[in-house]
C-alpha positions in Angstrom: 20.9 26.6 -2.8 20.4 24.7 -6.2 18.3 26.9 -8.4 18.5 26.6 -12.3 17.3 30.0 -13.4 19.6 33.1 -13.3 16.4 35.3 -13.4 14.8 33.7 -10.3 14.0 36.1 -7.5 13.9 34.3 -4.2 12.6 36.8 -1.7 12.2 35.8 2.0 10.5 38.5 4.0 9.2 38.9 7.6 5.7 38.6 6.2 3.5 35.7 5.7 2.2 36.3 2.1 3.0 33.5 -0.4 3.3 34.3 -4.0 4.8 31.8 -6.6 4.6 32.4 -10.3 5.4 30.0 -13.1 7.1 27.2 -10.9 8.8 24.5 -12.5 10.2 21.4 -10.6 11.7 18.1 -11.5 13.2 15.5 -9.2 16.8 14.6 -10.5 15.8 10.9 -10.7 12.8 11.4 -12.8 12.4 12.4 -16.5 9.0 14.3 -16.3 8.4 17.6 -14.6 6.3 17.3 -11.4 5.2 20.9 -11.7 5.0 23.0 -14.8 4.1 26.7 -14.6 2.2 26.5 -11.3 0.9 29.7 -10.0 -0.2 30.0 -6.4 -0.9 33.0 -4.0 -1.9 32.9 -0.3 -2.8 36.1 1.5 -1.7 36.9 5.0 -4.1 35.2 7.5 -5.7 32.9 4.9 -6.5 29.3 5.6 -6.0 27.0 2.5 -6.7 23.4 2.2 -4.7 21.7 -0.5 -6.3 18.4 -1.8 -5.5 15.9 -4.7 -4.8 12.3 -5.4 -1.7 10.5 -3.8 1.4 11.4 -5.7 0.1 14.6 -7.2 2.7 16.8 -5.5 0.8 18.3 -2.6 3.5 17.7 -0.1 6.2 18.9 -2.5 4.3 22.1 -3.1 4.0 22.5 0.6 7.9 22.2 0.9 8.3 24.8 -1.8 6.0 27.2 -0.1 7.8 26.9 3.2 11.2 27.1 1.7 12.5 23.7 2.4 12.8 23.1 -1.4 15.4 24.1 -2.6 17.1 25.4 0.7 17.2 22.2 2.7 15.9 19.6 0.1 18.2 20.3 -2.8 15.8 19.9 -5.7 16.2 22.1 -8.7 13.4 24.6 -9.2 12.6 27.3 -11.7 10.2 30.2 -11.0 9.7 33.7 -12.3 8.7 34.9 -8.8 8.9 33.1 -5.5 7.9 34.9 -2.3 7.7 32.8 0.8 7.4 33.4 4.6 10.3 33.5 7.0 8.6 32.6 10.4 7.0 29.3 9.6 6.6 25.9 11.2 5.9 22.5 9.8 4.1 19.4 10.8 5.2 16.5 8.6 3.4 13.5 7.4 6.1 11.3 8.9 6.8 12.7 12.5 10.1 10.9 12.7 11.3 13.1 9.9 10.9 16.1 12.1 12.8 14.9 15.3 16.4 15.6 15.9 16.9 14.7 19.6 16.4 11.5 21.6 13.8 12.5 24.3 10.8 14.6 24.4 12.5 17.3 26.6 15.5 17.7 24.5 13.5 18.0 21.2 11.4 20.8 22.6 14.4 22.4 24.5 16.5 22.4 21.3 13.7 24.6 19.6 13.5 26.9 22.6 17.4 27.3 22.7 17.4 28.4 19.2 14.8 31.0 20.1 17.1 32.2 22.9 14.5 31.3 25.6 15.9 31.5 29.1 16.4 28.1 30.6 14.3 29.0 33.7 11.3 29.4 31.4 11.6 26.3 29.3 10.2 23.6 31.6 6.9 25.5 31.9 6.7 26.3 28.2 7.4 22.7 27.4 4.8 21.3 29.8 2.2 23.7 28.5 2.9 22.8 24.9 2.3 19.2 25.7 -0.8 19.9 27.6 -2.3 22.0 24.8 -2.2 19.0 22.5 -3.2 16.4 24.9 0.2 14.6 25.1 0.4 13.3 28.8 4.1 11.8 28.9 7.2 12.6 31.0 9.6 14.9 29.6 12.4 12.6 29.9 10.7 9.9 27.9 12.6 8.6 24.7 10.8 9.6 21.5 11.4 6.0 20.3 9.1 4.7 23.0 6.0 6.8 21.8 3.4 5.3 19.6 2.9 6.8 16.0 0.0 8.9 17.2 1.9 10.2 20.2 4.8 11.2 17.9 2.4 13.1 15.6 1.0 15.1 18.7 4.8 15.8 19.7 5.4 17.1 16.2 2.5 19.5 16.6 3.6 20.6 19.9 7.1 21.4 18.4 5.6 23.4 15.7 3.3 25.4 17.9 6.1 26.1 20.6 7.8 28.1 17.8 5.0 30.6 17.7 5.2 30.8 13.9 3.3 33.3 11.6 2.8 30.6 9.0 1.8 27.1 9.7 2.3 24.3 7.1 0.3 21.1 8.1 1.0 17.9 6.2 -1.5 15.2 7.4 -1.3 16.3 11.2 -4.2 13.9 12.2 -3.2 10.8 10.0 -2.3 8.6 13.1 -4.6 10.0 15.7 -7.6 8.4 17.1 -11.0 10.3 16.5 -11.2 12.1 19.8 -7.4 13.2 19.5 -8.1 14.3 15.9 -11.0 16.4 17.0 -9.0 17.8 20.0 -6.0 18.6 17.9 -8.0 20.6 15.3 -9.9 22.5 18.1 -6.4 23.4 19.5 -5.2 24.5 16.1 -8.4 26.4 15.3 -8.2 28.2 18.7 -4.7 29.7 17.8 -4.8 30.2 14.2 -6.8 33.5 13.9 -3.7 35.4 13.1 -1.7 32.8 11.3 -1.4 31.9 7.6 -2.2 28.2 7.4 -1.7 25.8 4.4 -3.0 22.4 5.0 -2.8 19.0 3.3 -5.2 16.6 5.0 -7.4 13.6 4.1 -9.6 13.8 7.2 -11.2 16.9 6.0 -14.6 16.7 7.8 -13.1 18.6 10.7 -12.0 21.5 8.7 -13.7 21.7 5.4 -16.0 24.5 6.5 -13.2 26.3 8.5 -10.9 27.2 5.6 -11.1 30.0 3.2 -10.1 28.1 0.0 -9.9 24.5 -1.4 -7.2 24.0 -4.0 -7.5 20.8 -6.0 -4.5 19.4 -7.8 -4.7 16.5 -10.5 -2.5 13.6 -11.2 -0.1 15.6 -13.3 0.6 18.2 -10.5 -1.7 20.9 -12.0 -4.0 23.2 -10.1 -7.4 22.7 -11.7 -9.8 24.2 -9.0 -9.4 27.0 -6.5 -12.6 28.0 -4.8 -14.2 28.5 -1.4 -15.2 25.1 0.1 -19.0 25.6 0.0 -18.8 26.3 -3.7 -16.6 23.3 -4.4 -18.9 20.9 -2.4 -21.9 22.2 -4.2 -20.7 22.4 -7.8 -17.7 20.0 -8.0 -18.3 16.8 -6.1 -18.1 14.8 -9.2 -14.6 16.2 -9.9 -13.5 15.5 -6.4 -14.7 11.9 -6.7 -13.0 11.6 -10.2 -9.7 12.3 -8.6 -10.4 10.2 -5.5 -10.2 13.2 -3.1 -11.7 13.1 0.3 -14.5 15.5 1.1 -17.4 15.5 3.6 -19.6 13.3 1.5 -17.0 10.8 0.4 -18.3 7.8 2.4 -21.5 8.0 0.3 -19.4 6.5 -2.4 -17.9 3.7 -0.1 -18.0 0.1 -1.3 -20.4 -2.3 0.4 -19.6 -6.0 0.8 -21.7 -9.1 1.7 -20.4 -10.5 4.9 -20.1 -14.2 5.2 -21.7 -15.7 8.4 -19.1 -18.6 8.4 -16.0 -18.4 10.4 -13.1 -20.7 9.5 -10.9 -23.0 11.5 -9.2 -21.9 14.7 -6.1 -19.9 13.9 -4.7 -18.0 16.8 -4.9 -18.4 20.5 -3.5 -16.0 23.1 -3.1 -16.9 26.7 -2.0 -14.7 29.6 -0.3 -12.1 27.5 1.3 -9.1 29.3 3.0 -6.3 27.7 4.9 -3.5 29.6 6.5 -0.2 28.6 9.3 1.1 30.8 8.3 -1.4 33.4 4.7 -0.3 33.5 2.0 -2.8 32.3 0.1 -1.5 29.2 -1.8 -4.6 28.1 -3.1 -7.8 29.6 -5.0 -10.5 27.6 -6.3 -13.3 29.6 -7.6 -15.3 26.6 -8.3 -14.5 23.0 -9.3 -16.8 20.1 -9.1 -15.7 16.5 -10.3 -18.0 13.6 -9.6 -17.9 9.9 -11.7 -15.7 7.5 -12.2 -13.0 10.1 -11.6 -9.3 9.7 -10.8 -7.8 13.0 -10.3 -4.1 13.8 -8.1 -3.2 16.7 -9.2 0.2 18.3 -8.4 2.3 21.2 -6.7 5.7 22.0 -3.1 6.6 21.0 -0.6 4.9 23.3 -3.0 2.1 24.4 -0.6 -0.5 23.2 -2.3 -1.5 19.7 1.1 -1.4 17.7 2.8 -3.2 20.7 0.2 -5.9 20.5 0.9 -6.5 16.8 4.7 -6.5 17.5 4.2 -9.0 20.2 2.2 -11.3 17.9 5.3 -11.3 15.5 7.6 -11.9 18.5 9.3 -8.6 17.7 9.1 -7.4 21.4 9.4 -9.1 24.7 6.1 -10.1 26.4 4.7 -12.7 28.9 2.3 -15.4 28.0 1.7 -17.8 25.2 0.9 -17.4 21.5 -0.5 -20.5 19.9 -0.6 -20.5 16.0 -2.5 -23.4 14.4 -2.2 -25.4 17.5 1.6 -24.9 17.9 3.3 -22.7 20.4 5.2 -19.7 18.8 8.6 -19.3 20.4 10.4 -17.2 17.8 9.5 -15.0 14.8 10.8 -17.6 12.3 8.1 -20.0 13.5 5.3 -17.9 11.7 7.4 -16.1 9.0 5.5 -16.5 5.8 2.2 -17.5 7.3 1.9 -14.1 9.2 2.7 -10.9 7.4 3.0 -7.6 9.1 2.5 -4.2 7.5 4.0 -1.6 9.8 2.8 1.9 10.7 5.9 3.3 9.2 6.3 1.6 5.8 9.9 2.5 5.6 10.7 -0.1 8.3 10.0 -3.0 5.9 11.6 -1.8 2.8 14.7 -3.9 2.0 15.7 -3.1 -1.5 16.6 0.0 -3.6 13.8 -0.1 -6.2 10.0 -0.3 -5.9 10.1 -3.1 -8.5 12.4 -5.1 -6.4 10.2 -4.8 -3.3 7.6 -6.9 -5.1 9.8 -9.1 -7.2 12.0 -10.3 -4.2 8.9 -12.0 -2.8 8.0 -13.7 -6.1 11.4 -15.0 -7.5 11.5 -17.9 -5.0 7.9 -19.0 -5.8 7.8 -18.8 -9.6 9.9 -19.1 -12.6 11.4 -15.9 -13.8 8.9 -15.0 -16.5 6.0 -15.7 -14.2 7.7 -13.8 -11.4 8.1 -10.7 -13.5 4.6 -10.9 -14.9 3.0 -11.1 -11.4 5.3 -8.3 -10.2 4.2 -6.1 -13.0 0.5 -7.0 -12.4 0.7 -6.1 -8.7 2.6 -2.8 -9.4 -0.3 -2.0 -11.8 -3.0 -3.0 -9.4 -1.5 -0.6 -6.8 -0.9 2.2 -9.4 2.8 2.1 -8.8 3.9 0.9 -12.4 5.2 4.5 -13.1 7.2 4.5 -9.9 8.8 1.0 -10.3 12.3 2.4 -11.0 12.4 4.7 -7.9 13.9 4.0 -4.5 11.0 3.3 -2.1 12.0 6.1 0.1 11.5 8.5 -2.7 7.7 7.8 -2.9 5.1 9.9 -1.4 3.5 8.7 1.9 0.5 7.3 0.3 2.6 5.5 -2.3 4.8 4.0 0.4 1.7 2.8 2.1 0.4 1.2 -1.0 3.8 -0.4 -1.7 3.9 -1.9 1.9 0.6 -3.6 1.5 1.5 -4.7 -2.0 4.6 -6.7 -0.8 2.3 -8.9 1.3 0.8 -10.2 -2.1 4.0 -11.9 -2.9 2.5 -14.9 -1.1 -1.0 -14.7 0.4 -0.6 -14.9 4.2 -3.0 -16.8 6.6 -2.8 -13.9 9.0 -2.3 -10.2 7.8 -1.3 -7.7 10.5 -2.1 -4.1 9.3 -1.1 -1.1 11.3 -3.0 1.9 10.0 -3.1 0.7 6.3 -5.2 3.5 5.0 -3.1 6.3 6.6 -1.9 8.9 4.0 -4.4 7.4 1.2 -6.8 9.3 -0.9 -10.4 8.3 -1.3 -9.8 6.1 -4.3 -6.9 4.2 -3.0 -8.6 3.7 0.5 -11.7 2.3 -1.2 -9.5 0.1 -3.3 -7.7 -1.3 -0.3 -10.9 -2.1 1.4 -12.0 -4.0 -1.6 -8.7 -5.9 -1.6 -9.0 -6.7 2.1 -12.5 -8.1 1.6 -11.4 -10.3 -1.2 -8.4 -11.7 1.0 -10.8 -12.4 3.9 -13.2 -14.3 1.5 -10.1 -16.2 0.2 -9.2 -17.4 3.6 -6.9 -14.8 5.1 -7.6 -13.4 8.5 -6.9 -9.7 9.1 -6.1 -7.9 12.2 -6.2 -4.1 11.4 -5.5 -1.1 13.5 -7.5 1.8 12.3 -8.7 5.0 13.9 -11.1 5.6 11.0 -14.6 5.4 12.5 -16.2 4.8 9.0 -14.1 1.7 8.6 -14.7 0.5 12.2 -18.4 0.7 11.8 -18.8 -0.7 8.2 -16.4 -3.6 7.5 -15.0 -5.8 10.4 -16.6 -9.0 11.4 -15.2 -8.4 14.8 -14.1 -5.3 16.7 -11.5 -5.4 19.5 -10.8 -2.3 21.6 -7.9 -1.7 24.1 -9.1 0.3 27.1 -7.2 0.7 30.4 -4.8 -2.1 29.6 -7.5 -4.7 28.6 -8.8 -5.9 25.3 -12.6 -5.8 25.0 -14.9 -7.1 22.3 -17.2 -4.5 20.8 -20.6 -5.1 19.1 -20.6 -5.0 15.2 -23.7 -3.9 13.5 -22.1 -3.3 10.2 -23.0 -4.7 6.6 -19.8 -5.4 4.8 
């Protein structure tokens, strides 16, 4: 354990109270303290919602309260008093960070083995855990074959199967469709009466009135408000908006755009596309035309094949049928590189350098002279509020910052077709609205956007077309929005 304070008292009891006094924390690669003299106390059985702008330290504070820092994540901390729970479970922002085994069965069995559960009881317990959170998959399925939303459900099942006294939830519904998010919160609410629960969540409409306290952090990692949710909503909405924090009335502040009635030239045509998963057909598209200057949302339940469809468009996975881009048959990924740019559900999959700055600059250096490339890189970093993180490794960023960086890399050369897989996942209100404004500007400038999103507010407000995948077919939905 790496703790730089001889007087620190690290006390881990079989109780779920959390008491932290005068916490200081600094990541080794940064010069400034993330936390300075933070004080926080959570009573046994309390339900606490932790909110704040992206990068404010919410997830890091959650890791301290759960003991991952400094016991597992070796980051130096100082505190006068650190009393944390012993029997706790986590649901992380990135579900892949939670898994240690290749299949669903092995992942859940590994947890039960550590609890010394008899093998004869495991199968029933695992099946029930999956059923509770609505994940209908075979136990022998590889975790790598699950969609992002399905992985998120599995991570919750893995947490609940441990029967913890304290539950730490870090964006548990970020990649779930609306019905799944509601069902998940209903499940958590049904079992949390005796639990201490600390939550970091952007989709707060499901739980705002269910928690006991709302704690607001600012950009400097300070706790500036700690009140019950009704009081916060009735007296401090302006403060929440100032820090870009989601609250039940956030969408009253959403940007509105004037939608053009003019579609551009034909861009993309799909004929007889068939995609399968483990030999089972998951999506068939007879014929689909997409034109330039369109903003399309791709909707549907978790596991329907939305991410697989975008991967097929990039020729990253096998499929049947034809993809015709600008009247030319696409045979390989290299045929559309540069014109078509994907932003993956997991931003880490597309980072190729060791510095945030370089992730942007690498797309600029071949297009402009050195001075202009540097200037444009700095402008984009500032545009996405990443200028203070330019020296960091992309993997050291918060989830929201990673998401912003992944979209920022697309601006190295404006693509004709931008494929976005949950681009607002993990973003606060301020950065979500910024992204939507950016997407509107790109569409008006000629870019076509195909965007996977589970956010109903985005689906019903902004796209010029809505596509939905249901029962293996892609359907056109009516749009009645005013961008």
